[in-house]
N, C-alpha and C positions, 0 to 999 in steps of 0.2 A: 798814869796815862798810857804807858806802854802796855801794861797788863789789861787795861780796858780795851785797847785796840786788838790785842790778841784774843780776848774773849769774844768780841764782836765778829772778828774774822772766823774764829772757830764755829760760832753759832751760824754764821752765814754759810760756811762750807757744809756744816751738818744739815741745815735745812735744804740746801741744794742737792746733796746726795740723797736725802730722804725723799725729796720730790722726784728725783730721777728714778729711784727704786720703785716708787709708787706707779709711775708712768710705765715702767717696764712690766710690772705685774699686771696692770690693766691691759696692755698690749698682748701679753701672753694669754690671759683669760679669753680675749677675743679670738685669738688663733685657735685655742682649744675648743671654744664653742663652735666655730666654723667647721672644725675637723669632725665634731660629733654630729653635725647636721646631716642626716641621710639624704636630704633632697638636693644637696649641693655636691657636685662632683667636679674636681679640677682635672682637666685634660688639656694638655698643650697650652696652659695658661689661659684657658677660656672657661668661664663659669657656665655650666649647663644645668638647668633646672629640669629634673626628670618628669615631674607630675604637673599636668596642666591644672590650673586653678579653676574650679567650677564654682560659680556663684551659687550659694546656698539660699534658697528662698525662705523667708521668714514665715513660720506657720500661722501666726496671728494675722498677718497681711493676707496670706493665701486664704485662710478660712473665712475672713470677712467677705472677700470677693466671691468665694465659693458659695456662701449663703445667699447673696443678693443677685448674682448674675447667672441666669439659667444657662446661657450658652457656655460660659466659662465652666460652670459645674459639669455640664455634659462633656466638655473637653478634658476634664480632670478625673474622670471615672474610668477605671480599668475594666473594660467589658471583655467577656461576660463577667458581671459582678456576682461574686459568691454571696448568697444570703442564707443564713442559718437561723432556724426558729423551730418552734413546736410544730409537730405534724398537724396539718389542717388548721393551724392557728390556735389550737386549744392546749392549755397547759397539761403536761403529762410527762411520761418517760420517753415517748417517741419524739425523735428530732428529725427534721427534714432539711435538706439542702437543695436550694434551687438557684438558678443562674439567670440574672436579668440581662437582657440584651439592650443595645442602645435604643432600639425603637420602642421598648417597653418602659424606659426610664421616665420618671416624673421628677420635676424639680423639688428639692427639699430645702426649705429655708431654715430648718433646725430650731427656730424659736417660735413655733406655733402654739405650744401648750405651756401656759404659765404655771401649771401645777407641778412641773418637774424642774429639776435643777441641772443645768449643764455643767459637766465636769470634764475637763480635757487632761488626759494623761499623755506623757511623751513616749510611751512604749506599750507593748502588748501585755506586759506584766503589771501594768498600772502602778509603777514605782517611778519617782522622778529621777530621770537620768538625761544626759545629753545624747539623744539618739536620733535616728532618721525615722522614727515611728511615733505616731500619736493615736490615741483612742479617745473619741468623743462619746461620752456616756450620758444618756438621759436616764437619770435615776429618780423615779417617782417619789413623791411625798405622800405616803399612805394611799397610793393608788395602784401599785404593782407595776409601774412602768420600768422596764429595764431594756434599753436599746443601746447598742454599741456600734459605732462607725469606726473602722480601722483605716488609718491613713499611713502612707509610706512615702518618703522622699526618694525619688528615683531620678538620677542624673541632675540633682539640684532642685527638682520641682516636686511638689506634693500631689499625691493622687489618692482617691478613695479606692481601696482594694477589697474591702469586705464589710458586710454588715451582719449583725446578730440581733434578733428580737426575741427575748425570753420574758416578755411581759406576761403577767398573770391576770 
């Protein structure tokens, strides 16, 4: 009976010490994580966050509203808008760049032609990455359509900044 009591007491103390070491380890890991966080600086026991948080607009929500609301679309185009395409609109080696002004802009709903496939990329290299860039591409199905709309998130909001039309 005495040995049983000693075994129980030893197990109880062992579990207690193990629990205490585990809690100390978790506490130390939290302190190290806080020390490695560059956005938190401790000065005179006051926590200061350096960078203001900007709400990042979701592209899908933005693009849906951009397609259907003409006034919203007009407010989210960076004018003068750069437009690059074939010189005089005919395929060839010569490329021309023109700039649309706000008064020349016409609403684009992006889903007018059912013979083309909409593809949205999240950067100008057309590779999937988490960036502040998107490219909307009309890629024609056996009809030569090749139109790109370039979007950029500026201060948390999406804007159309450039278009290219190399349709043949």
